[in-house]
C-alpha positions in Angstrom: 0.0 0.0 0.0 3.0 2.4 0.5 3.7 2.1 -3.3 0.3 3.2 -4.0 1.0 6.0 -1.9 4.4 7.2 -3.0 2.9 7.3 -7.0 0.6 9.7 -5.4 -2.7 8.0 -6.3 -4.2 8.1 -3.3 -3.7 9.4 0.2 -3.9 7.1 3.4 -7.1 7.9 4.4 -8.7 6.9 0.6 -6.8 3.8 1.0 -7.9 3.0 4.3 -11.8 3.4 2.9 -10.9 1.6 -0.5 -9.3 -1.4 1.3 -12.0 -1.7 3.6 -15.0 -1.4 1.1 -12.9 -4.1 -1.3 -12.3 -6.3 1.6 -15.8 -6.4 3.1 -17.6 -6.6 0.0 -15.2 -9.5 -1.6 -15.9 -11.5 1.8 -19.7 -10.5 1.2 -19.7 -12.0 -2.2 -18.0 -15.1 -1.2 -20.6 -15.7 1.4 -23.6 -14.6 -0.2 -23.1 -15.8 -3.9 -21.7 -19.0 -5.3 -19.4 -17.5 -7.6 -16.9 -19.7 -9.1 -13.2 -18.8 -7.4 -11.1 -17.3 -10.3 -14.1 -14.5 -10.5 -13.4 -13.1 -7.2 -9.9 -11.2 -7.9 -11.6 -9.9 -11.0 -14.7 -9.1 -8.8 -12.6 -7.5 -6.0 -10.9 -5.3 -8.4 -13.6 -3.7 -10.0 -15.4 -3.5 -6.1 -11.7 -1.7 -5.7 -12.5 0.8 -8.0 -15.8 1.3 -7.0 -14.2 1.9 -3.4 -11.8 4.3 -5.0 -14.5 6.4 -6.4 -16.3 6.1 -3.1 -12.9 7.2 -1.2 -12.6 10.6 -3.5 -16.4 11.3 -2.7 -15.6 10.8 1.2 -12.6 12.6 1.2 -13.8 15.3 -1.1 -10.9 15.0 -3.4 -11.1 15.7 -7.3 -9.1 12.8 -8.5 -11.3 10.1 -9.8 -8.6 8.8 -12.4 -6.0 8.1 -10.0 -8.5 6.5 -7.3 -9.9 4.3 -9.5 -6.6 3.1 -10.3 -5.6 2.8 -6.3 -9.0 1.0 -6.0 -7.7 -1.6 -8.7 -4.5 -1.9 -7.5 -5.8 -2.0 -3.5 -8.8 -4.9 -5.0 -6.5 -6.5 -6.4 -4.0 -7.1 -3.5 -7.0 -7.4 -1.0 -8.0 -10.3 -2.9 -4.6 -12.0 -3.1 -3.9 -11.2 -6.6 -0.7 -10.0 -6.2 0.4 -13.1 -4.3 0.4 -14.8 -7.6 2.2 -12.3 -9.3 5.0 -12.1 -6.3 5.1 -16.0 -6.9 6.0 -16.1 -10.8 8.6 -13.4 -9.5 10.2 -15.3 -6.8 10.2 -18.3 -9.3 11.9 -16.0 -12.1 14.5 -15.2 -9.5 15.1 -18.7 -7.9 15.8 -19.9 -11.8 18.1 -16.9 -12.2 20.0 -17.9 -8.9 20.5 -21.4 -9.7 21.7 -20.8 -12.9 24.2 -18.3 -11.5 25.2 -21.2 -9.1 25.9 -23.6 -11.9 28.0 -20.8 -13.5 29.9 -20.5 -10.7 30.6 -24.1 -10.1 31.4 -24.8 -13.6 34.6 -21.8 -13.6 35.3 -23.5 -10.5 35.7 -27.0 -12.0 37.3 -25.2 -14.9 40.2 -23.7 -12.4 40.9 -26.9 -10.8 41.0 -28.6 -14.3 43.7 -26.0 -15.6 45.5 -26.8 -12.2 45.7 -30.6 -13.1 47.1 -30.1 -16.9 50.7 -30.4 -17.1 
């Protein structure tokens, strides 16, 4: 959420309103409807956009587009959508680290082989 505030998309008060609206509405959707689980993150993003617009009205701001974007990001965050993205990023980083380790091991073996040559 600090990232959204640092990008000047929304104030802390607006983020609090957006997160509360998104989280509560998404939980209500889960319990009251039989929506498939793959729909809930998208519904949460839409609810977040609506929450962003509500936050603009509540805080008497005039930056609707930024609040809607902040709402979409916050809605996605409250539904765990970003966990999937961060999981993919972690997998890419782990692969990169593994490749670097293999390269380092190969370099060490090459040095040892060069030392064995007459």
